N, C-alpha and C positions, 0 to 999 in steps of 0.2 A: 736121733730117734724120731720116728713118725708117731704123731699123736693121733689116736682114734677117738671118735665120739663115744661118750658113755651113755648108757641107758639111764633112765631116772633112778633106778635102784643102784646102779653102779656109781652114779654121781653121789648119791646119798652116802654110800660106803666110803667113797674117796674123801668126802667132807669130813667124815669121822677120822680117817687116817691122817689127813692133813692137820687136823686138830691135835690128835694124840701123838703124831709122828711115827710111833711104832706101837703095835697092839696085837694081842692074841684075839682070836675070834670071839671069845667070851667078853673081852673088853669092848670090842666093837659093838656087840649086841647090847651091852649096858648103855651105850651112848645113843642107841636108836630109840625113836618114839614108840609108844604103845600103839597097837599090839606088837610085841616083840616077835620077829621072825624066828623060825626054828634054827637051831645051831647048824644043821646040815644045809639049810638054804643059804645062810650067810657064808658058810665054808665054800659052797659051790660057786657063789657069786665072786668071792675073793679069788678063787682059782681061775675063774674066767678073766678077771682083771689081770691076773698074772700072765695068762696066755696073750693078752693084749699088750703086754709090756708095761703096764701101769703100776704094778706092784711086784715086790720080791719078798723073800722071807729069810729069816734066820731059823735054823732048825734047833730045837731043844728036845732031844729024844724024838718022841713021836708027835710032838706039837710044834707049831710054827708061829713065829712072831712076824707079822707082816709090816711092811713099810712102803711108802709111795716112791716110785721112781720118777714120777712126773710131779713137779711142784704145782701148787695151786695157781701161781702166777703164770706158769707155762700153759696150763689148761685154760685159764681165763683169756690169755692172749689168743689161743687157738679158737675158742668160742667167739671172741669178739671179732676176729678176722673173718670167720665163717659168717657171722651175723651181718657184718658190713658188706661182704661180698654177695651173700644171698639176697639181701633185701634192699641194698642201696648201691649196687654196682661199684663197691669200694669207694664211694664218695662220702666223705665226712660232711661235706656241705649239704648233700641230700639228706643225710641222717639228721643233722642238726635242724634243717628246715622241717622235716617230718615231726620231730619232737616239739618244735616251736608251734607248728600248726595244730598239733594234738594237745597243746597247752600242758605239756610235760616238763617244759623248761620255763621258769618264770624269770623276771628281770634280775633277781638276785643271782640265779644260776648263770644267766648270760654274762653278768658282770664278772663273776668268778672265772668263767671261761675266757673272757677278754684279758683278765689279769694273767692267766696262764699263758696266753698268746704273747702278751707283752714280755713275760719272762723269757720266752723262747727268742724273741727279737734281740734281747740284751746280750 
């Protein structure tokens, strides 16, 4: 299945579905921060996610309980790959260098990364 990029609102709704695993629109709204969007707004956005292949539903009469078809890990992998490709030409080394130069990685972080690399070698 091809993963498509989510808008900010879609991503927020997916975060709720990943957390709850299955939910009715009212349950999704309860998890959203104030000010709460209208029921119809959330319902429309969920249906858009359905057309994108990101969610499906179980019907209970006239109401639907939605669940994600894309796992959080799959979407994280998609976003990470896109980020790496768009900003660093798929170079982990360039990305690491950027974060070191921006002082986003300290010595402790670098040591942890080296430990991970050592585990790969073994």
